[in-house]
Residue, then its C-alpha position, 0 to 999 in steps of 0.5 A: m931739405a932747403g925751402l921744402a923742409t919748412h912744409s915738411g910734416t916730418v921735420g913740423g914733428a921734430v920742431a914741436a918735439l923740440e918746442s916741448g923741450v924733447p930732442a928730436i932727429a927729422l929723418g929723411t930717404g930721397g934727393l930732388a928728383a921725382p921720386d922713384p916708390v921702389t928706389t926709395v922704400n929700397a933707400m930706406d934700408p941704409t937710412v935705418d942703419f945710418a939712423v940707428r949708428l948716429i943714434d948709438r954715436l949721441r948715446v956713446r958722447a952724452r955719457s948717460g947725460p943728454l943726446l943732445p943739447e936743449g933746443v938743439g935737433l938734428n933734421v938728416n937727409h939720406p940720398v938714394v944711392g945706386a940704381d936700385g937704392r941700395g947703395t952706400a952714401s958716399g960720406v956724412a956732410v954736417t950742412f945748413q939747410d939752403r935757403q933755395p925754395l926747390l918749388a915755384a908757384d904758378f898762379t892763373d887767374s881764371g876770370d871767374g875770381t878764383w886762382k889756378v895754382e901749380a908748382g914745379p920744382e925749380l932747381r938751382p944749384g946747392a949752397r956751398g955747405g948747404d944740404v942740397e949740395a950734400v944730398g946731390a952729391g950722394r953725402i948724408a946731409v947732418s943739419p943742426m936746427n932748433a924751434d925757431w929754425n936759427t942754429g949758429p956757429v956754436e951749434r954747427a961746430m958741436t954737430s961737427a964734432l958729434v958725426a966726425g969720423l961717422r960714415p954711412 
């Protein structure tokens, strides 16, 4: 999500596919809080269930054509819902990648020509309509993306049509 997407191996793999002309969906489970391994693993079941419904929707809408327009992929972020992670998301939102970095780096001069780097969370309210806002509200964020990270209103409208009425 947000600025972390540019450092994500999952998103990076999807971008590499898009660069090669292969349709791609980056699928993630989690939120902004420090992950609890048990609830995150439990939340993977509803994440996979949603992914199957999403791909089925794309296949039906494609009518034997491409599942997504050439060069457009999806970055899907599924929240962890419920105390055990097995809850159902409250909806699906077509979003954009929030620009906030989510992590702040602190550099300290060690005095010997090296620097110590520490990183910690720097959470701000999510931008209206962004992935951080959606996942923070318990909704599945579906953000259209392309290999140069600059989808526009046409891709957003297309994604809205693709996921209209889709439920977790």
